[in-house]
C-alpha positions in Angstrom: 0.0 0.0 0.0 1.3 3.5 -0.9 2.3 6.0 1.8 2.1 9.8 1.6 3.9 12.8 3.0 1.8 15.9 3.5 2.7 19.6 4.2 0.6 21.1 7.0 -0.6 24.6 7.4 2.5 25.3 9.5 4.6 24.4 6.5 6.1 21.3 8.2 6.2 17.9 6.7 4.1 15.1 8.2 4.5 11.4 7.2 4.9 9.1 5.6 1.5 7.9 6.5 -0.8 5.3 4.9 -3.8 6.1 2.7 -6.2 5.3 5.5 -4.5 7.8 7.8 -4.6 10.5 5.2 -8.3 9.8 4.5 -8.9 10.2 8.2 -7.1 13.6 8.3 -9.2 14.8 5.3 -12.4 13.7 7.2 -11.1 15.5 10.3 -10.4 18.7 8.4 -6.7 18.5 9.0 -6.1 18.3 5.2 -8.0 19.6 2.2 -7.8 19.8 -1.6 -5.2 22.6 -1.4 -2.8 20.5 0.8 0.4 19.6 -0.9 1.2 15.8 -1.0 4.0 13.7 -2.2 3.5 10.0 -2.9 6.1 7.6 -1.7 8.9 7.2 -4.3 7.9 10.4 -6.1 10.0 13.6 -6.1 7.4 16.2 -6.9 4.7 17.7 -4.7 1.1 17.7 -5.9 -2.2 19.1 -4.7 -4.2 16.6 -2.8 -7.1 17.3 -5.3 -4.8 16.0 -8.1 -4.8 12.5 -6.6 -7.8 10.5 -7.9 -7.7 8.0 -5.0 -8.9 10.7 -2.6 -11.6 12.4 -4.8 -14.4 10.5 -3.0 -13.5 11.7 0.5 -12.7 15.2 -0.7 -16.1 15.6 -2.3 -17.9 14.2 0.7 -16.1 16.4 3.3 -16.9 20.0 4.1 -13.4 21.2 4.5 -12.4 24.4 6.3 -9.1 26.0 5.2 -6.3 24.1 6.8 -4.5 26.1 9.5 -2.0 23.6 10.9 -1.5 19.9 11.2 -1.2 20.4 15.0 -3.9 22.3 16.9 -2.7 25.8 17.6 -2.4 27.0 21.2 -4.6 29.9 22.2 -2.8 33.2 22.1 -1.1 34.0 25.4 -2.5 37.0 27.2 0.1 39.2 29.0 -0.4 39.8 32.7 -0.3 43.3 34.1 2.2 43.9 36.9 0.7 45.2 40.1 1.6 48.8 40.6 1.2 48.4 44.4 3.8 45.6 44.4 6.3 47.9 42.6 5.5 50.8 45.0 5.9 48.5 48.0 9.4 47.5 47.0 10.4 51.1 46.2 9.1 52.4 49.6 10.9 49.5 51.3 14.2 50.4 49.7 13.7 54.1 50.5 13.5 53.0 54.1 17.3 52.9 54.0 17.4 56.6 53.5 14.4 57.6 55.7 15.4 55.6 58.8 12.5 53.2 58.1 9.7 55.8 57.9 8.7 54.9 54.3 9.0 51.2 55.1 5.8 51.2 57.1 3.8 52.2 54.0 5.9 49.7 51.9 4.8 46.9 54.3 1.1 47.8 54.1 1.1 48.2 50.3 3.0 44.9 49.9 0.4 43.0 51.8 -2.4 44.6 49.8 -0.6 43.9 46.6 -0.2 40.2 47.4 -3.9 39.9 48.2 -4.9 41.6 44.9 -2.6 39.4 42.8 -4.0 36.3 44.5 -7.6 37.4 43.8 -7.0 38.6 40.3 -7.5 35.1 38.7 -4.2 35.3 36.9 -4.8 38.8 35.5 -2.2 40.4 37.7 1.5 39.5 38.3 4.0 40.9 40.8 3.6 38.5 43.7 7.4 38.2 44.0 7.8 42.0 43.9 5.2 42.4 46.7 6.9 39.7 48.8 10.3 41.5 48.3 8.7 44.8 49.3 7.2 43.2 52.5 10.6 41.6 53.4 12.7 44.8 52.7 10.1 47.0 54.5 10.0 44.7 57.6 13.8 44.7 57.8 14.0 48.5 57.9 11.1 48.7 60.3 13.0 46.4 62.6 16.0 48.6 62.3 14.1 51.8 63.5 14.9 51.0 67.2 18.5 50.4 66.2 18.7 53.7 64.4 17.1 55.5 67.3 19.6 53.9 69.8 22.4 55.1 67.6 21.0 58.6 67.0 19.7 59.5 70.5 23.1 59.7 72.2 24.5 61.8 69.3 21.5 64.1 69.5 21.9 64.4 73.3 25.6 65.2 72.9 24.9 67.8 70.3 22.2 69.4 72.5 24.6 69.5 75.5 27.3 71.0 73.4 24.9 73.7 72.1 23.8 74.5 75.7 27.4 74.8 76.8 28.2 77.2 73.9 25.1 79.2 74.8 26.1 79.4 78.5 29.7 80.5 77.6 28.2 83.3 75.4 25.9 84.4 78.2 28.7 84.8 80.6 30.8 86.7 78.0 27.9 89.1 77.6 27.4 89.5 81.3 31.1 90.1 81.8 31.1 92.7 79.1 28.1 94.4 80.6 30.0 94.5 84.0 32.9 96.2 82.3 30.5 98.6 80.5 29.1 99.5 83.9 32.6 100.0 85.2 33.4 102.4 82.4 30.3 104.4 83.1 30.9 104.5 86.9 34.4 105.7 87.5 35.9 102.2 86.7 34.2 100.7 89.7 32.5 97.3 89.5 28.8 97.2 90.3 27.6 96.6 93.8 27.2 92.9 94.6 23.8 93.2 96.1 22.2 94.7 92.9 24.6 93.6 90.2 21.8 92.1 87.9 19.8 95.3 88.1 22.9 97.4 87.6 23.9 95.8 84.3 20.5 94.8 83.1 20.2 97.7 80.6 23.6 96.9 79.1 22.8 93.2 78.6 19.9 93.7 76.2 17.9 90.6 76.8 16.7 88.8 80.0 17.6 85.5 78.4 21.3 86.2 78.8 20.8 85.8 82.6 19.4 82.2 82.1 21.6 79.2 81.5 20.0 76.8 78.9 21.2 73.8 81.0 19.8 75.0 84.3 16.6 73.4 85.7 15.8 75.7 88.5 13.6 78.0 86.4 15.1 81.1 88.2 15.2 84.5 86.7 19.0 84.3 86.8 21.2 81.2 86.8 24.5 83.0 87.6 26.1 84.6 90.6 28.5 87.5 91.2 31.7 87.3 93.2 30.8 89.3 96.4 34.4 90.3 96.9 34.3 92.5 93.8 31.6 94.7 95.4 32.2 98.2 94.1 36.0 97.7 93.7 38.0 99.8 91.3 38.7 97.7 88.2 42.4 98.6 88.0 43.0 97.2 91.5 41.5 93.8 90.7 43.6 90.9 89.5 42.4 89.9 86.0 42.3 86.2 87.0 39.8 86.8 89.8 36.4 85.1 89.4 33.7 87.6 88.5 30.6 85.6 87.3 29.9 81.9 87.8 27.0 79.4 87.5 24.7 79.3 90.5 21.1 78.4 91.5 20.5 81.3 93.9 18.5 83.5 91.6 18.4 87.2 90.7 21.2 89.4 92.1 22.8 86.3 93.8 26.3 87.0 95.1 28.8 85.1 97.1 31.7 82.7 96.6 32.4 79.1 95.8 29.7 77.9 98.1 27.1 79.1 95.6 28.5 77.0 92.7 26.2 74.1 91.7 27.0 70.8 93.3 26.9 69.1 90.0 28.3 70.4 86.7 25.7 71.4 84.1 27.8 70.9 81.0 29.3 67.4 80.7 31.3 67.6 84.0 32.4 71.2 83.3 31.6 74.5 85.0 31.6 77.8 83.1 33.3 80.7 84.8 33.9 84.4 83.8 36.9 86.3 85.1 37.6 90.0 85.9 39.3 90.5 82.5 36.2 89.5 80.7 37.5 86.0 79.6 35.4 82.9 80.1 36.6 79.4 80.6 35.2 75.9 81.1 36.7 74.1 84.1 36.4 70.6 85.4 35.6 69.9 89.0 39.2 69.1 89.9 40.2 72.6 88.6 37.8 74.6 90.8 40.2 74.6 93.7 42.6 76.7 91.6 40.1 79.5 91.2 41.1 82.9 92.6 38.2 84.5 94.5 40.2 87.3 96.3 40.9 90.4 94.2 
């Protein structure tokens, strides 16, 4: 029995197959009169309609145009990537630069994105992106306490340094105001009992009398060396203590007994001297201070 090779609608060769198989293909619509066929042993291709042995089955079959010898797969539909999944991953990564603040939103959007992808019936993709966004966001959220633990000491140190600088500037202004008073009053230092009132107009602001690190809430956080009471400036040793930190309030005056028991500025005390200079001293240096003019 002769065998045949046929060219399908996909332009591929199928066979050799026996006559009975080819008849079945014609009946199934997988081949028609316009299909090219080559008989076993022949070299040329012919139209199936040119072979008389198949006329009966060709005439009795309603043949649609052949598309392919093998059923074509349905066209693939492209899935849309979830925008929430992408946003979740982006916000999670940005958590690196925002100390984890955007990571909170990244975590929430990642969970929402996973739910929507799951319920989309295959129309949405991006489950992996959403999962990555959740993981990255969770990592940076976990790191927020670590960032805080690292930043808080640095912020506290910066605040303390700023307060110390402010206190030094305050005492410089107070010492300058004392020297201005001296210049306006025959080169005599102000009376100890009313020194704040005496220099108030030269200070310019009531905040100068307040140390930013003090907690007493007093109107004045500094005291005046009582031994400078009304003395002539030229007769006072420049290294004599003039103004120092204290918690005794407005017009406070006295000596070392008024100094705070605990340093306000990282174990240092701020002291202004008769020549207008201001220094920061540690507790073990306080014993070297000169109180007598």
